[in-house]
C-alpha positions as CSV (number, residue, x, y, z in Angstrom):
1,M,-16.2,37.2,-13.5
2,E,-17.5,34.3,-15.5
3,Y,-14.1,32.8,-16.0
4,A,-13.4,32.8,-12.3
5,L,-16.7,31.2,-11.6
6,T,-16.1,28.6,-14.3
7,T,-12.7,27.8,-12.9
8,M,-14.0,27.4,-9.4
9,V,-16.7,25.1,-10.6
10,I,-14.3,22.9,-12.6
11,A,-11.8,22.8,-9.7
12,T,-14.6,21.7,-7.3
13,I,-15.8,19.0,-9.7
14,V,-12.2,17.7,-10.0
15,F,-11.6,17.8,-6.3
16,L,-14.9,15.9,-5.6
17,F,-14.1,13.3,-8.3
18,M,-10.7,12.6,-6.8
19,R,-12.2,12.2,-3.3
20,I,-14.9,9.9,-4.4
21,R,-12.4,7.8,-6.4
22,D,-10.2,7.4,-3.3
23,Q,-13.2,6.5,-1.1
24,D,-14.3,3.9,-3.7
25,K,-10.7,2.4,-3.7
26,T,-10.8,2.2,0.1
27,I,-14.2,0.6,0.2
28,K,-13.2,-2.0,-2.4
29,D,-10.0,-2.9,-0.4
30,L,-12.0,-3.3,2.8
31,T,-14.7,-5.4,1.0
32,N,-12.0,-7.7,-0.4
33,R,-10.5,-8.1,3.1
34,L,-13.8,-8.8,4.6
35,T,-15.0,-11.3,2.0
36,S,-11.7,-13.3,1.7
37,R,-11.4,-16.5,3.7
38,N,-7.7,-16.3,4.4
39,A,-4.6,-14.4,3.5
40,G,-3.9,-16.3,0.3
41,E,-7.3,-15.4,-1.1
42,Y,-6.8,-11.8,-0.1
43,A,-3.5,-11.7,-1.9
44,M,-5.3,-12.9,-5.1
45,Y,-7.5,-9.9,-4.9
46,N,-4.5,-7.6,-4.6
47,N,-2.5,-8.7,-7.6
48,H,-1.0,-5.2,-7.8
49,Q,1.1,-5.7,-4.7
50,K,4.9,-5.4,-5.0
51,P,6.9,-8.6,-4.7
52,A,8.6,-9.1,-1.3
53,E,12.2,-8.0,-1.1
54,P,14.7,-10.7,-0.2
55,L,16.0,-10.5,3.4
56,E,19.7,-9.7,3.8
57,T,21.6,-12.4,5.8
58,R,25.2,-12.2,7.0
59,S,27.2,-13.1,10.0
60,P,27.1,-10.6,12.9
61,M,30.2,-8.5,13.3
62,S,29.8,-8.0,17.1
63,W,27.7,-9.1,20.0
64,H,25.3,-6.2,19.4
65,D,24.8,-5.9,15.7
66,D,22.0,-4.5,13.5
67,P,18.8,-6.0,14.8
68,N,17.2,-5.8,11.3
69,V,19.7,-8.2,9.7
70,L,19.1,-12.0,10.2
71,E,21.9,-13.8,11.8
72,V,23.6,-16.8,10.1
73,D,25.5,-19.4,12.2
74,D,29.0,-20.2,10.9
75,K,29.4,-23.9,10.9
């Protein structure tokens, strides 16, 4: 009985710790968005962002090609 109660108390503490940590992370992100003057300053706060992937460019193969690929004019 005591082991079950101890396990439940520890599980509750861990669950509450994880929820509070996630809420603090959200509050910090929203505060950084609110206090930054522009997008560049906000990007400085978020130095953990992944670098942008390069866009794929190629000539279209038909009149209706993949809309996600940028078109390149053949000149």
